[in-house]
TINU-521564 format. One record per atom (N, C-alpha, C): x, y, z; atom name; residue number from 1; residue in one letter. Coordinates in steps of 0.02 Angstrom, whole numbers, plus 50000, padded with zeros to 5 digits. Layout:
// residues N
@u=X v=Y w=Z name=CA resi=NUM resn=a
...
//
This chain:
// residues 66
@u=47494 v=47273 w=53872 name=N resi=1 resn=x
@u=47462 v=47264 w=53813 name=CA resi=1 resn=x
@u=47516 v=47330 w=53754 name=C resi=1 resn=x
@u=47506 v=47383 w=53799 name=N resi=2 resn=x
@u=47532 v=47445 w=53752 name=CA resi=2 resn=x
@u=47595 v=47438 w=53751 name=C resi=2 resn=x
@u=47639 v=47409 w=53794 name=N resi=3 resn=x
@u=47718 v=47397 w=53788 name=CA resi=3 resn=x
@u=47723 v=47357 w=53735 name=C resi=3 resn=x
@u=47695 v=47288 w=53741 name=N resi=4 resn=x
@u=47706 v=47235 w=53685 name=CA resi=4 resn=x
@u=47693 v=47269 w=53605 name=C resi=4 resn=x
@u=47628 v=47312 w=53605 name=N resi=5 resn=x
@u=47628 v=47336 w=53537 name=CA resi=5 resn=x
@u=47687 v=47389 w=53509 name=C resi=5 resn=x
@u=47706 v=47428 w=53566 name=N resi=6 resn=x
@u=47772 v=47475 w=53552 name=CA resi=6 resn=x
@u=47823 v=47433 w=53533 name=C resi=6 resn=x
@u=47840 v=47390 w=53570 name=N resi=7 resn=x
@u=47901 v=47353 w=53563 name=CA resi=7 resn=x
@u=47882 v=47312 w=53489 name=C resi=7 resn=x
@u=47826 v=47277 w=53486 name=N resi=8 resn=x
@u=47815 v=47237 w=53411 name=CA resi=8 resn=x
@u=47839 v=47279 w=53346 name=C resi=8 resn=x
@u=47805 v=47343 w=53359 name=N resi=9 resn=x
@u=47798 v=47408 w=53301 name=CA resi=9 resn=x
@u=47888 v=47423 w=53285 name=C resi=9 resn=x
@u=47917 v=47434 w=53353 name=N resi=10 resn=x
@u=47991 v=47448 w=53341 name=CA resi=10 resn=x
@u=48032 v=47393 w=53314 name=C resi=10 resn=x
@u=48013 v=47327 w=53332 name=N resi=11 resn=x
@u=48044 v=47269 w=53308 name=CA resi=11 resn=x
@u=48037 v=47274 w=53213 name=C resi=11 resn=x
@u=47963 v=47276 w=53212 name=N resi=12 resn=x
@u=47949 v=47272 w=53132 name=CA resi=12 resn=x
@u=47992 v=47332 w=53097 name=C resi=12 resn=x
@u=47999 v=47399 w=53120 name=N resi=13 resn=x
@u=48025 v=47447 w=53091 name=CA resi=13 resn=x
@u=48104 v=47443 w=53086 name=C resi=13 resn=x
@u=48134 v=47402 w=53141 name=N resi=14 resn=x
@u=48193 v=47396 w=53141 name=CA resi=14 resn=x
@u=48225 v=47332 w=53071 name=C resi=14 resn=x
@u=48168 v=47285 w=53076 name=N resi=15 resn=x
@u=48190 v=47240 w=53021 name=CA resi=15 resn=x
@u=48180 v=47282 w=52946 name=C resi=15 resn=x
@u=48138 v=47331 w=52952 name=N resi=16 resn=x
@u=48124 v=47361 w=52876 name=CA resi=16 resn=x
@u=48193 v=47402 w=52864 name=C resi=16 resn=x
@u=48222 v=47435 w=52927 name=N resi=17 resn=x
@u=48276 v=47457 w=52906 name=CA resi=17 resn=x
@u=48339 v=47419 w=52888 name=C resi=17 resn=x
@u=48334 v=47373 w=52928 name=N resi=18 resn=x
@u=48395 v=47320 w=52903 name=CA resi=18 resn=x
@u=48390 v=47262 w=52854 name=C resi=18 resn=x
@u=48335 v=47265 w=52822 name=N resi=19 resn=x
@u=48320 v=47221 w=52763 name=CA resi=19 resn=x
@u=48362 v=47237 w=52714 name=C resi=19 resn=x
@u=48393 v=47279 w=52687 name=N resi=20 resn=x
@u=48441 v=47270 w=52637 name=CA resi=20 resn=x
@u=48513 v=47244 w=52663 name=C resi=20 resn=x
@u=48540 v=47253 w=52730 name=N resi=21 resn=x
@u=48580 v=47201 w=52753 name=CA resi=21 resn=x
@u=48557 v=47137 w=52767 name=C resi=21 resn=x
@u=48497 v=47123 w=52777 name=N resi=22 resn=x
@u=48482 v=47045 w=52782 name=CA resi=22 resn=x
@u=48476 v=47004 w=52735 name=C resi=22 resn=x
@u=48459 v=47044 w=52682 name=N resi=23 resn=x
@u=48462 v=47017 w=52603 name=CA resi=23 resn=x
@u=48527 v=47004 w=52575 name=C resi=23 resn=x
@u=48581 v=47033 w=52596 name=N resi=24 resn=x
@u=48640 v=47016 w=52584 name=CA resi=24 resn=x
@u=48658 v=46956 w=52616 name=C resi=24 resn=x
@u=48639 v=46931 w=52666 name=N resi=25 resn=x
@u=48660 v=46885 w=52702 name=CA resi=25 resn=x
@u=48634 v=46821 w=52680 name=C resi=25 resn=x
@u=48584 v=46823 w=52626 name=N resi=26 resn=x
@u=48549 v=46759 w=52607 name=CA resi=26 resn=x
@u=48488 v=46754 w=52639 name=C resi=26 resn=x
@u=48470 v=46791 w=52674 name=N resi=27 resn=x
@u=48391 v=46785 w=52711 name=CA resi=27 resn=x
@u=48359 v=46789 w=52653 name=C resi=27 resn=x
@u=48305 v=46761 w=52643 name=N resi=28 resn=x
@u=48253 v=46757 w=52581 name=CA resi=28 resn=x
@u=48260 v=46715 w=52526 name=C resi=28 resn=x
@u=48332 v=46694 w=52529 name=N resi=29 resn=x
@u=48348 v=46661 w=52463 name=CA resi=29 resn=x
@u=48376 v=46581 w=52491 name=C resi=29 resn=x
@u=48356 v=46559 w=52542 name=N resi=30 resn=x
@u=48370 v=46491 w=52567 name=CA resi=30 resn=x
@u=48360 v=46428 w=52529 name=C resi=30 resn=x
@u=48395 v=46386 w=52520 name=N resi=31 resn=x
@u=48361 v=46322 w=52496 name=CA resi=31 resn=x
@u=48301 v=46295 w=52531 name=C resi=31 resn=x
@u=48242 v=46286 w=52487 name=N resi=32 resn=x
@u=48190 v=46262 w=52522 name=CA resi=32 resn=x
@u=48137 v=46330 w=52512 name=C resi=32 resn=x
@u=48151 v=46377 w=52511 name=N resi=33 resn=x
@u=48100 v=46436 w=52476 name=CA resi=33 resn=x
@u=48067 v=46419 w=52433 name=C resi=33 resn=x
@u=47999 v=46420 w=52422 name=N resi=34 resn=x
@u=47963 v=46421 w=52357 name=CA resi=34 resn=x
@u=47956 v=46472 w=52326 name=C resi=34 resn=x
@u=47997 v=46473 w=52266 name=N resi=35 resn=x
@u=47970 v=46528 w=52212 name=CA resi=35 resn=x
@u=47956 v=46493 w=52134 name=C resi=35 resn=x
@u=47888 v=46523 w=52116 name=N resi=36 resn=x
@u=47861 v=46502 w=52067 name=CA resi=36 resn=x
@u=47852 v=46551 w=52013 name=C resi=36 resn=x
@u=47872 v=46557 w=51951 name=N resi=37 resn=x
@u=47876 v=46608 w=51902 name=CA resi=37 resn=x
@u=47846 v=46587 w=51838 name=C resi=37 resn=x
@u=47793 v=46628 w=51843 name=N resi=38 resn=x
@u=47750 v=46612 w=51775 name=CA resi=38 resn=x
@u=47780 v=46665 w=51728 name=C resi=38 resn=x
@u=47731 v=46667 w=51679 name=N resi=39 resn=x
@u=47740 v=46720 w=51621 name=CA resi=39 resn=x
@u=47734 v=46804 w=51648 name=C resi=39 resn=x
@u=47686 v=46797 w=51691 name=N resi=40 resn=x
@u=47673 v=46886 w=51696 name=CA resi=40 resn=x
@u=47662 v=46889 w=51777 name=C resi=40 resn=x
@u=47680 v=46831 w=51817 name=N resi=41 resn=x
@u=47682 v=46838 w=51893 name=CA resi=41 resn=x
@u=47730 v=46800 w=51923 name=C resi=41 resn=x
@u=47743 v=46821 w=51983 name=N resi=42 resn=x
@u=47796 v=46774 w=52029 name=CA resi=42 resn=x
@u=47761 v=46758 w=52091 name=C resi=42 resn=x
@u=47758 v=46693 w=52120 name=N resi=43 resn=x
@u=47734 v=46688 w=52171 name=CA resi=43 resn=x
@u=47806 v=46669 w=52223 name=C resi=43 resn=x
@u=47799 v=46694 w=52271 name=N resi=44 resn=x
@u=47863 v=46688 w=52322 name=CA resi=44 resn=x
@u=47833 v=46655 w=52395 name=C resi=44 resn=x
@u=47863 v=46611 w=52425 name=N resi=45 resn=x
@u=47846 v=46588 w=52497 name=CA resi=45 resn=x
@u=47909 v=46570 w=52522 name=C resi=45 resn=x
@u=47932 v=46619 w=52562 name=N resi=46 resn=x
@u=48002 v=46597 w=52597 name=CA resi=46 resn=x
@u=47994 v=46551 w=52657 name=C resi=46 resn=x
@u=47985 v=46495 w=52651 name=N resi=47 resn=x
@u=47962 v=46436 w=52698 name=CA resi=47 resn=x
@u=48017 v=46435 w=52758 name=C resi=47 resn=x
@u=48073 v=46414 w=52720 name=N resi=48 resn=x
@u=48137 v=46400 w=52767 name=CA resi=48 resn=x
@u=48162 v=46458 w=52804 name=C resi=48 resn=x
@u=48158 v=46523 w=52764 name=N resi=49 resn=x
@u=48176 v=46582 w=52794 name=CA resi=49 resn=x
@u=48134 v=46595 w=52859 name=C resi=49 resn=x
@u=48058 v=46580 w=52841 name=N resi=50 resn=x
@u=48022 v=46589 w=52910 name=CA resi=50 resn=x
@u=48029 v=46543 w=52957 name=C resi=50 resn=x
@u=48057 v=46484 w=52956 name=N resi=51 resn=x
@u=48067 v=46441 w=52992 name=CA resi=51 resn=x
@u=48142 v=46468 w=53036 name=C resi=51 resn=x
@u=48185 v=46485 w=53002 name=N resi=52 resn=x
@u=48253 v=46503 w=53037 name=CA resi=52 resn=x
@u=48242 v=46575 w=53079 name=C resi=52 resn=x
@u=48189 v=46625 w=53046 name=N resi=53 resn=x
@u=48175 v=46693 w=53095 name=CA resi=53 resn=x
@u=48159 v=46653 w=53152 name=C resi=53 resn=x
@u=48089 v=46617 w=53143 name=N resi=54 resn=x
@u=48060 v=46588 w=53210 name=CA resi=54 resn=x
@u=48111 v=46557 w=53253 name=C resi=54 resn=x
@u=48148 v=46516 w=53234 name=N resi=55 resn=x
@u=48183 v=46483 w=53269 name=CA resi=55 resn=x
@u=48246 v=46545 w=53312 name=C resi=55 resn=x
@u=48255 v=46576 w=53276 name=N resi=56 resn=x
@u=48310 v=46640 w=53311 name=CA resi=56 resn=x
@u=48264 v=46688 w=53360 name=C resi=56 resn=x
@u=48198 v=46709 w=53344 name=N resi=57 resn=x
@u=48158 v=46746 w=53382 name=CA resi=57 resn=x
@u=48139 v=46706 w=53450 name=C resi=57 resn=x
@u=48133 v=46641 w=53437 name=N resi=58 resn=x
@u=48108 v=46604 w=53482 name=CA resi=58 resn=x
@u=48176 v=46582 w=53552 name=C resi=58 resn=x
@u=48237 v=46578 w=53516 name=N resi=59 resn=x
@u=48302 v=46581 w=53551 name=CA resi=59 resn=x
@u=48313 v=46649 w=53602 name=C resi=59 resn=x
@u=48295 v=46695 w=53569 name=N resi=60 resn=x
@u=48312 v=46767 w=53598 name=CA resi=60 resn=x
@u=48252 v=46771 w=53645 name=C resi=60 resn=x
@u=48189 v=46758 w=53642 name=N resi=61 resn=x
@u=48141 v=46776 w=53691 name=CA resi=61 resn=x
@u=48151 v=46718 w=53739 name=C resi=61 resn=x
@u=48181 v=46664 w=53724 name=N resi=62 resn=x
@u=48182 v=46619 w=53791 name=CA resi=62 resn=x
@u=48243 v=46651 w=53826 name=C resi=62 resn=x
@u=48302 v=46670 w=53794 name=N resi=63 resn=x
@u=48354 v=46702 w=53844 name=CA resi=63 resn=x
@u=48330 v=46761 w=53873 name=C resi=63 resn=x
@u=48292 v=46799 w=53848 name=N resi=64 resn=x
@u=48273 v=46858 w=53886 name=CA resi=64 resn=x
@u=48214 v=46848 w=53945 name=C resi=64 resn=x
@u=48184 v=46805 w=53941 name=N resi=65 resn=x
@u=48134 v=46767 w=53990 name=CA resi=65 resn=x
@u=48161 v=46748 w=54062 name=C resi=65 resn=x
@u=48217 v=46727 w=54050 name=N resi=66 resn=x
@u=48251 v=46693 w=54107 name=CA resi=66 resn=x
@u=48287 v=46741 w=54155 name=C resi=66 resn=x
//
């Protein structure tokens, strides 16, 4: 359990460091991501980006488990 939490923490930290580069790739701005802009607020839900990230992570974990 400890190893899993440490790995997860390092993964989240790596995503935080790589975020500016991932944003340049268009992740988070894909067609299908929901953006609702009001006068004083913005609601953003990156549903397609979440699906893409989930798919990539699933493939990586599948490859590592074999």
